[in-house]
N, C-alpha and C positions, 0 to 999 in steps of 0.2 A: 579264548583269552589271549590278548597280549601279555606278555611278562615284562611289565616295562621297567622293572628293575632290570632286567637283562639288557635293553637298549640303554639304559644311564652306565653300566659298567662298560659294557663295550666301547661309547663315548669316551669314558673314563682313561680307558687301556687306549685309544687313540691318540687324546690328549695328552698323555701321562706316562705312556709305555707300561709293559707288564709290570715294572717294579714298583710302580707308581700308586698302585690299586691294592686292594685291603684282600685279605684270603678270602673274605667272603665273596669278593666280585669275583676273585681267580676259580673258587668252586661256582659260581653262577655259571660262569659262562661256559667251563666244561659241562655240566650237565643241561644246562638249557634251562633250566628253573631254579627259582630263587629259593623260593619256600623250602625245595627240599637241601639247597645249599645251608641255608639257615640250620636247619634241623641237625643236619651229617656235623655242623661244625659247633654244636650245643648251645646255639642261641635260644633255643627252645627250653627256656627255663623250668616249665612245667615236666619236661623227661629228663633233662641233665642239670648238673650244677655249672653255671657259669664260668666258674674257676677255674674249670678244666683245659684242658690246652688242645683246643679242637683239632689243630693238623698233625701235632703229637698221634692224638689218638686214630685219626686216620689211617694214618702211616705204619700205624700195628697191625691194621684189619686183613683179613683176609675177603674173599669174594662173598662168602654169605654174613658176614660182620658187619660189611658197608652197606647188605642190603638191607639188614635188619635196623642201623643205625638211622641210616638216611631214608627206609621206605624209599628205596630205589629200585627199578627195574635191574634186569641181568645187563643191559646195554648202558644203562648210567653207571652201577659197579663196576664194569670195565672200564669203562672210560676213565675212572678215578683210579683205577688200578695200573692203568699204561700210563697215565699222566705222574703217578709215584713212581713206578719202574723208569722212565725217562729221565727221570731227576737222579733217582739212584746212580742210572749207567753213565750219567753226565758227571755226577761227582765221581765216580771210581776213574773215568776216563782220565777225567782232568788230573786225578792223584797220580794215575800211572804214568803220563808223559813223563813224570821225575823218574821215575824206575831205579832212584839212586837211594839206597837207606843207607842212611850216615848217623843215625838217631833212633833212641826209640820216637821221639815226636815224629819223625819221617815215618817211620813203621806205623804209628797211628794214626797218621792223616791218609797215608795209603789204603786203609782198611775201614777208616770213619763211616764214610760214605755208605757202605756197602753193607757192612755189619749193625749200625747202632739200633737200627729200629726193628731189628727181629724178632719176632716173637717165641722164637724158641732157641738155645742155646746150638753154635754151628762151632765147630773146630775148622780150621786151614793151616797150613804148613806152606809158607813162602819159601821158593827155592831161589835160591842166591849164588851167582858167579863169585870168581875170586876178587872183585871189587865190588860187591857188593850191589850189585845192580841184578833186577829181578828178573829171574827166568821167567817162571810162571806160579801162579797158586793153584793149590788145589785143596777143594775141603776133603777133610777125613770123615769126619762124624756130625751127627747130629744129634741134640735131645741131650739129654744128663750125661755129664761126662766123668768118667772117673778112668783110672788104669787101667781098666779091663775092658771098655769099648776104647778108647784111644790107646792101642797097643802100639810100643815106639816101632817093629817093623813096618805099621801100615804107614808112620808118617816119615818112615826112610825111606822105604821101596821107592818112590817117586825120584828124592835126592838121590840115590844110587845111579837110578836110569838114566836121569839128565847130568849125571859129574857134577852135581852142584858144590861148591866149595863150602857151602853154609848154610844153614835154615836160620830162619825165623817161625817160631807158634803163635797162634792168635786164636782167641776164641772169645765171645760176647757173652755178658750179662744182661737178660734182658730187664732185669730190673732197676737196670741204670746205672748200679754201683759197681763199679769195677774191681774193688777189692778183693783178691783171690780167697779163696776157701782152703779147706784144709788137703780137699781131692787136688784141686789146682796145684798147689805147692808138692807134692808126693808125684804128683806126673810130670813137673818139670825136673825136677830131680832123676829120675827114670829116664825122660829125654835126656837130659844133659850127659847122663852115664852112657847111654847109648851112645851119642854122639863123641863122646872121646872115645871109644871102641870101634868106632866108625872110621874117627877121622873126619868127621863131617860137624864139627861145632855148631850147637845149637846158639845162635847170639844173643837170643832176645824169647821171652814168651810175653805176650802183651794181650791183656784182658781189654777190650772194648766195651765200656759203658755208654750212657747217654751224653754223647759231648764230651766225655772224661773218659782216661785210661789209667791200666796200670802196668808199670813195664817192671818185669822181674830183673833186668840188668842196671836200671835206672834207681831201683831201687837196693842193689847190692844183695840182692837175692839169685844171681847167676853169676 
């Protein structure tokens, strides 16, 4: 049976462009199935609260989670994950064109698209040259972050190899609240001390939340 809502969504896209159609229509086109798109976006009120943010929920899911939420096939789940990853890479590529970190806001913009929707904590170090331009970004750890897990030697080893002028570090809070924990503060002090000894200063520690960030430099904690 032909899915007339798919044809309607395609027509809307042709007439108004992709930015002129609804989230439901976008997901329907990707899946080729409007019923599953509705379920995936939590419009099926028998299963989900209609107040939930469907796109945010989708972005935080893994392969099995998507299959369960929308009753998707492997192919359909893969299509959604591919679309999400393309969006992340475009956001990251747009930010990396700047490559010049002159403020905490620059750092947050550079990393937000890649880190805001991660379902687990991820710690990265951004290597900078003497003009605060990005050399590269290296992931150091995943999971619960403590000084035992993120050790200064792992953070500064790539900085020494790349002859970095300085570094900034960042990690995300999957809860969406970027306010730092006691462990975050202890780790920042340890990294600041190590950077002073090595002559590679830590210019900031940015905690990425959901569209928000906390900068240790901005708050006078570094």
